[in-house]
Backbone as XML, in Angstrom:
<?xml version="1.0"?>
<chain id="A" units="angstrom">
  <residue number="1" name="MET">
    <atom name="N" x="105.417" y="98.719" z="85.985"/>
    <atom name="CA" x="106.348" y="98.676" z="87.007"/>
    <atom name="C" x="105.818" y="100.060" z="87.996"/>
  </residue>
  <residue number="2" name="VAL">
    <atom name="N" x="106.097" y="99.873" z="89.266"/>
    <atom name="CA" x="105.555" y="100.951" z="90.048"/>
    <atom name="C" x="106.704" y="101.701" z="90.457"/>
  </residue>
  <residue number="3" name="SER">
    <atom name="N" x="106.072" y="103.181" z="90.519"/>
    <atom name="CA" x="107.186" y="104.432" z="90.870"/>
    <atom name="C" x="107.492" y="104.126" z="91.997"/>
  </residue>
  <residue number="4" name="ALA">
    <atom name="N" x="108.744" y="104.703" z="92.565"/>
    <atom name="CA" x="109.208" y="104.971" z="93.758"/>
    <atom name="C" x="108.248" y="105.365" z="94.787"/>
  </residue>
  <residue number="5" name="GLU">
    <atom name="N" x="107.687" y="106.679" z="94.320"/>
    <atom name="CA" x="106.847" y="107.555" z="95.261"/>
    <atom name="C" x="105.428" y="106.212" z="95.206"/>
  </residue>
  <residue number="6" name="THR">
    <atom name="N" x="105.158" y="105.647" z="94.492"/>
    <atom name="CA" x="103.873" y="104.723" z="94.593"/>
    <atom name="C" x="104.238" y="103.582" z="95.899"/>
  </residue>
  <residue number="7" name="LYS">
    <atom name="N" x="105.641" y="103.101" z="95.810"/>
    <atom name="CA" x="106.023" y="101.911" z="96.396"/>
    <atom name="C" x="106.136" y="102.887" z="97.863"/>
  </residue>
  <residue number="8" name="SER">
    <atom name="N" x="106.794" y="104.001" z="97.992"/>
    <atom name="CA" x="106.959" y="104.315" z="99.206"/>
    <atom name="C" x="105.547" y="104.492" z="99.782"/>
  </residue>
  <residue number="9" name="VAL">
    <atom name="N" x="104.466" y="104.804" z="99.289"/>
    <atom name="CA" x="102.928" y="104.975" z="99.617"/>
    <atom name="C" x="102.757" y="103.643" z="100.120"/>
  </residue>
  <residue number="10" name="ILE">
    <atom name="N" x="102.697" y="102.610" z="99.338"/>
    <atom name="CA" x="102.390" y="101.301" z="99.793"/>
    <atom name="C" x="103.043" y="100.581" z="101.040"/>
  </residue>
  <residue number="11" name="ASP">
    <atom name="N" x="104.226" y="101.075" z="100.952"/>
    <atom name="CA" x="105.073" y="100.421" z="101.944"/>
    <atom name="C" x="104.729" y="101.563" z="103.490"/>
  </residue>
  <residue number="12" name="ARG">
    <atom name="N" x="104.404" y="102.760" z="103.537"/>
    <atom name="CA" x="104.182" y="103.410" z="104.826"/>
    <atom name="C" x="102.554" y="102.971" z="105.197"/>
  </residue>
  <residue number="13" name="ALA">
    <atom name="N" x="101.768" y="102.981" z="104.455"/>
    <atom name="CA" x="100.241" y="102.440" z="104.596"/>
    <atom name="C" x="99.996" y="101.110" z="105.086"/>
  </residue>
  <residue number="14" name="LYS">
    <atom name="N" x="100.896" y="99.754" z="104.531"/>
    <atom name="CA" x="101.162" y="98.633" z="104.941"/>
    <atom name="C" x="101.615" y="98.963" z="106.431"/>
  </residue>
  <residue number="15" name="SER">
    <atom name="N" x="102.510" y="99.724" z="106.871"/>
    <atom name="CA" x="103.171" y="99.633" z="108.173"/>
    <atom name="C" x="102.141" y="100.302" z="109.065"/>
  </residue>
  <residue number="16" name="ILE">
    <atom name="N" x="101.343" y="101.198" z="108.599"/>
    <atom name="CA" x="100.455" y="102.034" z="109.543"/>
    <atom name="C" x="99.118" y="100.826" z="109.503"/>
  </residue>
  <residue number="17" name="TYR">
    <atom name="N" x="98.733" y="100.110" z="108.679"/>
    <atom name="CA" x="97.774" y="98.946" z="108.522"/>
    <atom name="C" x="98.282" y="97.928" z="110.032"/>
  </residue>
  <residue number="18" name="GLY">
    <atom name="N" x="99.604" y="97.518" z="109.545"/>
    <atom name="CA" x="100.043" y="96.417" z="110.405"/>
    <atom name="C" x="99.633" y="96.675" z="112.041"/>
  </residue>
  <residue number="19" name="ASP">
    <atom name="N" x="100.649" y="97.806" z="112.386"/>
    <atom name="CA" x="101.183" y="98.686" z="113.571"/>
    <atom name="C" x="100.042" y="99.248" z="114.302"/>
  </residue>
  <residue number="20" name="LYS">
    <atom name="N" x="98.946" y="99.875" z="113.919"/>
    <atom name="CA" x="98.292" y="100.641" z="114.507"/>
    <atom name="C" x="96.292" y="99.947" z="113.879"/>
  </residue>
  <residue number="21" name="LEU">
    <atom name="N" x="96.234" y="99.529" z="112.951"/>
    <atom name="CA" x="95.036" y="99.431" z="112.427"/>
    <atom name="C" x="94.362" y="98.357" z="112.325"/>
  </residue>
  <residue number="22" name="GLN">
    <atom name="N" x="95.291" y="97.221" z="112.091"/>
    <atom name="CA" x="94.826" y="95.676" z="111.810"/>
    <atom name="C" x="93.636" y="95.331" z="112.879"/>
  </residue>
  <residue number="23" name="THR">
    <atom name="N" x="94.396" y="95.114" z="114.057"/>
    <atom name="CA" x="93.357" y="94.774" z="115.052"/>
    <atom name="C" x="92.220" y="95.406" z="115.297"/>
  </residue>
  <residue number="24" name="ILE">
    <atom name="N" x="92.041" y="96.521" z="115.178"/>
    <atom name="CA" x="90.880" y="97.151" z="115.415"/>
    <atom name="C" x="89.775" y="97.098" z="114.221"/>
  </residue>
  <residue number="25" name="LEU">
    <atom name="N" x="90.536" y="97.436" z="112.841"/>
    <atom name="CA" x="89.717" y="96.974" z="112.033"/>
    <atom name="C" x="89.115" y="95.715" z="111.810"/>
  </residue>
  <residue number="26" name="GLU">
    <atom name="N" x="89.775" y="94.600" z="111.917"/>
    <atom name="CA" x="89.713" y="93.293" z="111.647"/>
    <atom name="C" x="88.478" y="92.905" z="112.478"/>
  </residue>
  <residue number="27" name="SER">
    <atom name="N" x="88.617" y="93.376" z="113.805"/>
    <atom name="CA" x="87.459" y="92.824" z="114.533"/>
    <atom name="C" x="86.120" y="93.669" z="114.263"/>
  </residue>
  <residue number="28" name="GLN">
    <atom name="N" x="86.094" y="94.722" z="113.710"/>
    <atom name="CA" x="84.894" y="95.368" z="113.673"/>
    <atom name="C" x="84.762" y="95.716" z="112.249"/>
  </residue>
  <residue number="29" name="HIS">
    <atom name="N" x="85.257" y="95.751" z="110.994"/>
    <atom name="CA" x="85.080" y="96.208" z="109.939"/>
    <atom name="C" x="85.447" y="94.928" z="108.780"/>
  </residue>
  <residue number="30" name="MET">
    <atom name="N" x="85.327" y="94.063" z="109.244"/>
    <atom name="CA" x="85.874" y="92.450" z="108.192"/>
    <atom name="C" x="85.312" y="92.993" z="106.934"/>
  </residue>
  <residue number="31" name="HIS">
    <atom name="N" x="85.895" y="92.592" z="106.292"/>
    <atom name="CA" x="85.426" y="92.661" z="104.671"/>
    <atom name="C" x="84.997" y="94.265" z="103.866"/>
  </residue>
  <residue number="32" name="ARG">
    <atom name="N" x="85.295" y="95.040" z="104.488"/>
    <atom name="CA" x="85.001" y="96.454" z="104.296"/>
    <atom name="C" x="86.672" y="96.470" z="103.501"/>
  </residue>
  <residue number="33" name="PHE">
    <atom name="N" x="86.609" y="98.045" z="102.884"/>
    <atom name="CA" x="87.529" y="98.567" z="102.227"/>
    <atom name="C" x="88.103" y="99.606" z="103.130"/>
  </residue>
  <residue number="34" name="VAL">
    <atom name="N" x="89.561" y="99.892" z="103.538"/>
    <atom name="CA" x="90.237" y="100.906" z="103.778"/>
    <atom name="C" x="91.038" y="101.672" z="103.039"/>
  </residue>
  <residue number="35" name="ALA">
    <atom name="N" x="91.036" y="102.834" z="102.915"/>
    <atom name="CA" x="92.029" y="103.692" z="102.325"/>
    <atom name="C" x="92.669" y="104.729" z="103.190"/>
  </residue>
  <residue number="36" name="ILE">
    <atom name="N" x="94.316" y="104.407" z="103.094"/>
    <atom name="CA" x="95.136" y="104.896" z="103.948"/>
    <atom name="C" x="95.749" y="105.781" z="103.481"/>
  </residue>
  <residue number="37" name="GLU">
    <atom name="N" x="95.817" y="107.004" z="103.742"/>
    <atom name="CA" x="96.787" y="107.852" z="103.357"/>
    <atom name="C" x="98.156" y="108.338" z="104.342"/>
  </residue>
  <residue number="38" name="PRO">
    <atom name="N" x="99.168" y="107.626" z="104.010"/>
    <atom name="CA" x="100.296" y="107.482" z="105.088"/>
    <atom name="C" x="100.852" y="108.987" z="105.296"/>
  </residue>
  <residue number="39" name="GLU">
    <atom name="N" x="100.686" y="110.092" z="104.901"/>
    <atom name="CA" x="101.583" y="111.316" z="105.385"/>
    <atom name="C" x="100.545" y="111.630" z="106.571"/>
  </residue>
  <residue number="40" name="SER">
    <atom name="N" x="99.338" y="111.424" z="106.498"/>
    <atom name="CA" x="98.473" y="111.812" z="107.746"/>
    <atom name="C" x="98.339" y="110.951" z="108.609"/>
  </residue>
  <residue number="41" name="GLY">
    <atom name="N" x="98.367" y="109.832" z="108.080"/>
    <atom name="CA" x="97.932" y="108.407" z="108.932"/>
    <atom name="C" x="96.572" y="108.226" z="108.904"/>
  </residue>
  <residue number="42" name="ASP">
    <atom name="N" x="95.800" y="109.191" z="108.190"/>
    <atom name="CA" x="94.466" y="108.850" z="108.306"/>
    <atom name="C" x="93.874" y="107.899" z="107.189"/>
  </residue>
  <residue number="43" name="TYR">
    <atom name="N" x="92.769" y="107.417" z="107.662"/>
    <atom name="CA" x="92.089" y="106.059" z="106.901"/>
    <atom name="C" x="90.500" y="106.332" z="106.748"/>
  </residue>
  <residue number="44" name="PHE">
    <atom name="N" x="89.994" y="105.793" z="105.564"/>
    <atom name="CA" x="88.754" y="105.926" z="105.415"/>
    <atom name="C" x="88.079" y="104.784" z="104.782"/>
  </residue>
  <residue number="45" name="LEU">
    <atom name="N" x="87.013" y="104.611" z="105.885"/>
    <atom name="CA" x="86.223" y="103.060" z="105.563"/>
    <atom name="C" x="85.325" y="103.336" z="104.724"/>
  </residue>
  <residue number="46" name="GLY">
    <atom name="N" x="84.989" y="102.119" z="103.682"/>
    <atom name="CA" x="84.030" y="102.185" z="102.880"/>
    <atom name="C" x="83.605" y="100.799" z="102.521"/>
  </residue>
  <residue number="47" name="ASP">
    <atom name="N" x="82.103" y="100.628" z="102.119"/>
    <atom name="CA" x="81.270" y="99.154" z="101.888"/>
    <atom name="C" x="82.299" y="98.731" z="100.573"/>
  </residue>
  <residue number="48" name="SER">
    <atom name="N" x="82.431" y="99.589" z="99.793"/>
    <atom name="CA" x="83.307" y="99.510" z="98.567"/>
    <atom name="C" x="84.499" y="100.131" z="98.211"/>
  </residue>
  <residue number="49" name="PHE">
    <atom name="N" x="85.314" y="99.633" z="97.169"/>
    <atom name="CA" x="86.690" y="99.833" z="96.983"/>
    <atom name="C" x="86.653" y="101.540" z="96.668"/>
  </residue>
  <residue number="50" name="ASP">
    <atom name="N" x="85.441" y="102.177" z="95.673"/>
    <atom name="CA" x="85.361" y="103.411" z="95.249"/>
    <atom name="C" x="84.915" y="104.083" z="96.455"/>
  </residue>
  <residue number="51" name="GLU">
    <atom name="N" x="84.104" y="103.540" z="97.272"/>
    <atom name="CA" x="83.645" y="104.286" z="98.594"/>
    <atom name="C" x="84.626" y="104.755" z="99.516"/>
  </residue>
  <residue number="52" name="ALA">
    <atom name="N" x="85.675" y="103.920" z="99.591"/>
    <atom name="CA" x="86.933" y="104.337" z="100.602"/>
    <atom name="C" x="87.478" y="105.165" z="100.005"/>
  </residue>
  <residue number="53" name="VAL">
    <atom name="N" x="87.883" y="104.764" z="98.723"/>
    <atom name="CA" x="88.826" y="105.725" z="97.548"/>
    <atom name="C" x="88.380" y="107.189" z="97.226"/>
  </residue>
  <residue number="54" name="LYS">
    <atom name="N" x="87.177" y="107.401" z="97.252"/>
    <atom name="CA" x="86.501" y="108.721" z="97.180"/>
    <atom name="C" x="86.612" y="109.739" z="98.402"/>
  </residue>
  <residue number="55" name="SER">
    <atom name="N" x="86.751" y="109.193" z="99.346"/>
    <atom name="CA" x="86.741" y="109.798" z="100.809"/>
    <atom name="C" x="88.008" y="110.293" z="101.175"/>
  </residue>
  <residue number="56" name="ALA">
    <atom name="N" x="89.022" y="109.482" z="101.017"/>
    <atom name="CA" x="90.551" y="109.867" z="100.667"/>
    <atom name="C" x="90.699" y="111.023" z="99.810"/>
  </residue>
  <residue number="57" name="ARG">
    <atom name="N" x="90.001" y="110.390" z="98.692"/>
    <atom name="CA" x="90.161" y="111.894" z="97.417"/>
    <atom name="C" x="89.946" y="113.441" z="97.799"/>
  </residue>
  <residue number="58" name="THR">
    <atom name="N" x="88.560" y="112.853" z="98.579"/>
    <atom name="CA" x="87.890" y="114.303" z="98.678"/>
    <atom name="C" x="88.677" y="115.155" z="99.838"/>
  </residue>
  <residue number="59" name="LYS">
    <atom name="N" x="89.305" y="114.527" z="101.042"/>
    <atom name="CA" x="90.013" y="115.372" z="101.888"/>
    <atom name="C" x="91.471" y="115.539" z="101.349"/>
  </residue>
  <residue number="60" name="TYR">
    <atom name="N" x="91.880" y="114.742" z="100.672"/>
    <atom name="CA" x="93.247" y="114.917" z="100.103"/>
    <atom name="C" x="93.392" y="114.176" z="98.712"/>
  </residue>
  <residue number="61" name="PRO">
    <atom name="N" x="92.837" y="115.513" z="97.794"/>
    <atom name="CA" x="92.908" y="115.086" z="96.478"/>
    <atom name="C" x="94.358" y="115.103" z="95.785"/>
  </residue>
  <residue number="62" name="SER">
    <atom name="N" x="95.205" y="116.100" z="96.164"/>
    <atom name="CA" x="96.555" y="115.608" z="95.614"/>
    <atom name="C" x="97.552" y="114.852" z="96.394"/>
  </residue>
  <residue number="63" name="ARG">
    <atom name="N" x="97.161" y="113.884" z="97.320"/>
    <atom name="CA" x="98.009" y="112.591" z="97.721"/>
    <atom name="C" x="97.593" y="111.359" z="97.223"/>
  </residue>
  <residue number="64" name="LEU">
    <atom name="N" x="98.310" y="110.418" z="97.180"/>
    <atom name="CA" x="98.255" y="109.069" z="97.172"/>
    <atom name="C" x="97.604" y="108.340" z="98.242"/>
  </residue>
  <residue number="65" name="SER">
    <atom name="N" x="96.638" y="107.370" z="98.371"/>
    <atom name="CA" x="96.290" y="106.720" z="99.378"/>
    <atom name="C" x="96.551" y="105.118" z="98.876"/>
  </residue>
  <residue number="66" name="TYR">
    <atom name="N" x="96.457" y="104.126" z="99.493"/>
    <atom name="CA" x="96.642" y="102.673" z="99.311"/>
    <atom name="C" x="95.578" y="102.074" z="99.999"/>
  </residue>
  <residue number="67" name="THR">
    <atom name="N" x="94.261" y="101.300" z="99.396"/>
    <atom name="CA" x="93.371" y="100.759" z="99.711"/>
    <atom name="C" x="93.529" y="99.255" z="99.788"/>
  </residue>
  <residue number="68" name="ILE">
    <atom name="N" x="92.947" y="98.803" z="100.806"/>
    <atom name="CA" x="92.896" y="97.275" z="100.702"/>
    <atom name="C" x="91.586" y="96.654" z="101.245"/>
  </residue>
  <residue number="69" name="ARG">
    <atom name="N" x="91.067" y="95.554" z="101.115"/>
    <atom name="CA" x="89.932" y="95.173" z="102.061"/>
    <atom name="C" x="90.411" y="94.514" z="103.283"/>
  </residue>
  <residue number="70" name="ILE">
    <atom name="N" x="89.425" y="94.665" z="104.499"/>
    <atom name="CA" x="90.255" y="94.369" z="105.647"/>
    <atom name="C" x="90.135" y="92.784" z="105.633"/>
  </residue>
  <residue number="71" name="GLY">
    <atom name="N" x="90.986" y="92.194" z="106.411"/>
    <atom name="CA" x="91.155" y="91.012" z="106.683"/>
    <atom name="C" x="91.615" y="90.014" z="105.357"/>
  </residue>
  <residue number="72" name="HIS">
    <atom name="N" x="91.563" y="90.669" z="104.221"/>
    <atom name="CA" x="91.921" y="90.186" z="103.101"/>
    <atom name="C" x="93.436" y="90.375" z="102.591"/>
  </residue>
  <residue number="73" name="ARG">
    <atom name="N" x="94.434" y="89.715" z="102.288"/>
    <atom name="CA" x="95.932" y="90.351" z="101.466"/>
    <atom name="C" x="95.778" y="91.203" z="100.105"/>
  </residue>
  <residue number="74" name="THR">
    <atom name="N" x="94.534" y="91.048" z="99.941"/>
    <atom name="CA" x="94.565" y="92.111" z="98.186"/>
    <atom name="C" x="93.422" y="92.725" z="98.882"/>
  </residue>
  <residue number="75" name="ALA">
    <atom name="N" x="92.742" y="93.976" z="97.972"/>
    <atom name="CA" x="91.713" y="94.408" z="97.643"/>
    <atom name="C" x="90.542" y="93.890" z="97.078"/>
  </residue>
  <residue number="76" name="PHE">
    <atom name="N" x="91.299" y="92.972" z="95.738"/>
    <atom name="CA" x="90.355" y="92.019" z="94.829"/>
    <atom name="C" x="91.206" y="90.818" z="94.724"/>
  </residue>
  <residue number="77" name="HIS">
    <atom name="N" x="90.285" y="89.727" z="94.330"/>
    <atom name="CA" x="90.684" y="88.391" z="94.001"/>
    <atom name="C" x="90.069" y="87.951" z="92.860"/>
  </residue>
  <residue number="78" name="ILE">
    <atom name="N" x="90.829" y="87.582" z="92.228"/>
    <atom name="CA" x="90.519" y="87.448" z="90.603"/>
    <atom name="C" x="90.421" y="86.142" z="90.120"/>
  </residue>
</chain>
């Protein structure tokens, strides 16, 4: 089960992606990863999931971010 805090982070980050980032990132960075820190609105690109997350955690070590693969519905396909 996802905590209320985590759900809030996910919802806000998805909104930022859809409203502000999707068009730009999908035209220039398809298939890369983006970690979105919703309190600041900052985002961090990476060629791997780990790279994007590490960049976000370096700048905001105590905040949660939400990471997706650009142009995909989820970060990973199983």
